[in-house]
C-alpha positions as CSV (number, residue, x, y, z in Angstrom):
1,P,-22.0,14.4,-58.5
2,L,-20.9,11.4,-56.5
3,R,-24.4,10.1,-56.4
4,E,-25.3,10.8,-60.1
5,S,-22.1,10.2,-62.1
6,R,-20.5,6.8,-62.0
7,D,-17.4,8.1,-63.9
8,F,-17.0,11.0,-61.5
9,R,-17.1,8.5,-58.5
10,L,-14.4,6.5,-60.2
11,L,-12.3,9.5,-61.0
12,F,-12.8,10.9,-57.4
13,L,-11.8,7.6,-55.8
14,A,-8.9,7.0,-58.1
15,G,-7.6,10.6,-57.6
16,T,-7.8,10.3,-53.8
17,I,-6.0,7.0,-53.8
18,F,-3.4,8.3,-56.2
19,Y,-2.6,11.3,-54.1
20,L,-2.4,9.2,-50.9
21,G,0.1,6.8,-52.5
22,A,2.1,9.5,-54.1
23,M,2.5,11.4,-50.8
24,V,3.7,8.2,-49.1
25,S,6.4,8.0,-51.7
26,Y,7.0,11.7,-51.4
27,V,8.1,11.0,-47.8
28,A,10.1,7.9,-48.7
29,I,12.3,9.2,-51.5
30,P,14.0,12.1,-49.8
31,F,14.2,10.2,-46.5
32,Q,15.9,7.3,-48.3
33,V,18.3,9.7,-50.1
34,Y,19.3,11.3,-46.8
35,T,19.6,7.9,-45.1
36,L,22.0,6.7,-47.8
37,T,24.0,9.8,-48.2
38,G,23.7,11.8,-45.0
39,S,23.6,14.9,-47.3
40,N,21.1,17.7,-47.2
41,F,22.4,18.7,-50.6
42,A,21.5,15.3,-52.1
43,V,18.0,15.7,-50.7
44,G,17.7,19.1,-52.3
45,A,19.2,17.8,-55.5
46,I,16.4,15.2,-55.8
47,G,13.9,18.0,-55.9
48,L,15.9,19.8,-58.6
49,V,16.1,16.5,-60.6
50,E,12.3,16.2,-60.4
51,L,11.6,19.9,-61.2
52,V,12.5,19.9,-64.9
53,P,10.5,16.8,-65.8
54,L,7.6,18.2,-63.8
55,V,7.5,21.3,-65.9
56,V,8.3,19.8,-69.3
57,F,6.1,16.8,-69.1
58,G,3.3,18.7,-67.4
59,L,3.1,20.9,-70.4
60,Y,3.5,18.0,-72.8
61,G,0.8,16.1,-70.9
62,G,-1.6,19.0,-71.3
63,A,-1.1,19.1,-75.0
64,L,-1.4,15.3,-75.2
65,A,-4.6,15.4,-73.2
66,D,-6.1,17.5,-75.9
67,H,-5.4,15.0,-78.6
68,V,-5.9,11.5,-77.2
69,D,-8.4,9.5,-75.1
70,R,-7.9,10.9,-71.7
71,R,-9.0,7.7,-69.9
72,R,-6.4,5.7,-71.9
73,L,-3.7,8.2,-71.0
74,L,-4.7,8.0,-67.3
75,V,-4.4,4.2,-67.4
76,L,-1.1,4.2,-69.3
77,T,0.6,6.8,-67.2
78,G,-0.7,5.0,-64.0
79,V,0.8,1.7,-65.2
80,A,4.1,3.6,-65.9
81,Q,4.1,5.1,-62.5
82,A,3.5,1.7,-60.9
83,A,6.4,0.3,-62.9
84,F,8.8,3.1,-61.9
85,T,7.7,2.8,-58.2
86,G,8.3,-0.9,-58.5
87,V,11.9,-0.2,-59.4
88,L,12.2,2.1,-56.4
89,C,10.7,-0.6,-54.2
90,W,13.1,-3.2,-55.5
91,N,16.0,-0.8,-54.9
92,A,14.8,-0.1,-51.4
93,F,14.7,-3.7,-50.4
94,R,18.3,-4.4,-51.8
95,A,21.1,-4.8,-49.3
96,E,22.8,-1.8,-50.8
97,P,20.3,0.5,-52.5
98,S,21.6,2.7,-55.4
99,V,21.4,6.4,-54.9
100,E,22.0,7.0,-58.6
101,L,19.0,4.7,-59.5
102,I,16.8,6.7,-57.1
103,F,17.7,9.9,-58.9
104,V,17.1,8.5,-62.4
105,V,13.9,6.6,-61.6
106,S,12.5,9.6,-59.6
107,A,12.8,11.8,-62.7
108,F,10.9,9.2,-64.8
109,L,8.3,8.8,-62.1
110,V,7.7,12.6,-61.9
111,S,7.5,12.7,-65.7
112,S,4.8,10.1,-65.9
113,S,2.9,11.7,-63.0
114,A,3.1,15.1,-64.7
115,M,1.8,13.7,-67.9
116,Q,-1.2,12.2,-66.1
117,R,-2.3,15.3,-64.1
118,P,-3.7,17.4,-67.0
119,S,-5.9,14.5,-68.3
120,R,-7.2,13.8,-64.8
121,E,-8.1,17.5,-64.2
122,A,-9.5,18.1,-67.7
123,L,-11.6,14.9,-67.5
124,M,-13.6,16.0,-64.4
125,P,-15.9,18.5,-66.1
126,R,-16.8,15.9,-68.8
127,T,-18.0,13.4,-66.1
128,V,-20.6,15.7,-64.6
129,R,-23.3,18.1,-65.7
130,H,-22.4,21.7,-66.1
131,D,-24.3,22.8,-63.0
132,Q,-22.4,20.2,-60.9
133,I,-18.9,21.4,-61.8
134,P,-18.5,23.6,-58.7
135,A,-19.5,20.7,-56.4
136,A,-17.3,18.3,-58.4
137,N,-14.4,20.7,-58.1
138,A,-14.9,21.0,-54.3
139,L,-15.1,17.2,-53.9
140,T,-12.0,16.7,-56.1
141,S,-10.1,19.2,-54.0
142,F,-11.3,17.5,-50.9
143,G,-10.1,14.1,-52.1
144,M,-6.7,15.6,-53.1
145,Q,-6.4,17.1,-49.6
146,I,-7.2,13.8,-47.9
147,G,-4.3,12.2,-49.8
148,V,-1.9,15.2,-49.4
149,L,-2.5,15.3,-45.6
150,A,-2.9,11.6,-44.8
151,G,-0.1,10.3,-47.2
152,P,2.9,11.8,-45.4
153,M,1.5,10.6,-42.1
154,V,1.2,7.1,-43.4
155,G,4.6,7.4,-45.0
156,G,6.2,8.5,-41.8
157,L,4.6,5.7,-39.9
158,L,5.7,3.1,-42.5
159,V,9.3,4.4,-42.5
160,A,9.4,4.4,-38.7
161,Y,7.9,0.9,-38.1
162,V,8.4,-1.3,-41.2
163,G,10.9,0.5,-43.5
164,I,11.2,2.6,-46.6
165,G,10.5,-0.3,-49.0
166,W,6.9,-0.7,-47.7
167,C,6.2,3.0,-48.6
168,F,6.7,2.0,-52.2
169,V,4.6,-1.1,-51.8
170,V,1.7,1.0,-50.6
171,D,2.2,3.4,-53.5
172,I,2.2,0.6,-56.0
173,V,-1.0,-0.9,-54.6
174,G,-2.6,2.5,-54.8
175,L,-1.4,3.1,-58.4
176,V,-2.7,-0.2,-59.6
177,L,-6.0,0.3,-57.9
178,A,-6.3,3.9,-59.3
179,S,-5.4,2.6,-62.8
180,L,-8.1,-0.1,-62.5
181,L,-10.6,2.6,-61.5
182,F,-9.6,4.7,-64.5
183,A,-9.9,1.7,-66.8
184,A,-13.5,1.1,-65.5
185,M,-14.5,4.6,-66.8
186,R,-16.0,4.9,-70.3
187,P,-13.7,6.2,-73.0
188,Y,-13.2,10.0,-73.3
189,P,-11.8,10.5,-76.8
190,H,-10.6,13.9,-78.1
191,R,-13.4,16.3,-79.1
192,A,-12.8,18.8,-81.9
């Protein structure tokens, strides 16, 4: 599928980049909360704050993916994630970062990410031939695993050597690049 389908290549690259950047932020957010509060409870609370939007907007994103152009939804939610991560970045570089802002923006960031995922996953079978779906699934999973495994390592190195704010910079660059790759795909409107 990578050789034959341009849109699958774009989707694969965008998904891999997206997961890599997301996992860099996944390391940065709880580390920053712990650094600012010294509280294990606060770190756990950030997970709780993210859980409800993850479930609610994941379901909403699935319904929305069935009624709109999936490519457009990928681009819009990618831009939203870049904007929310930009707020986290700005906050991280402040002299006194706001913990409350991290909680609020993290909920919005997870909401937009949860809305994007169903479209990304549902779009893959439309970018390849039917007989290529197993191979495309394997490649998509491989790309995701690259991001999930390498992202925390990159995030940890960035936190250790240059600071938390740079984790968000890397994620923003990844989100913008992934959104541009999504935008380069052909439209995938709703089919009845």
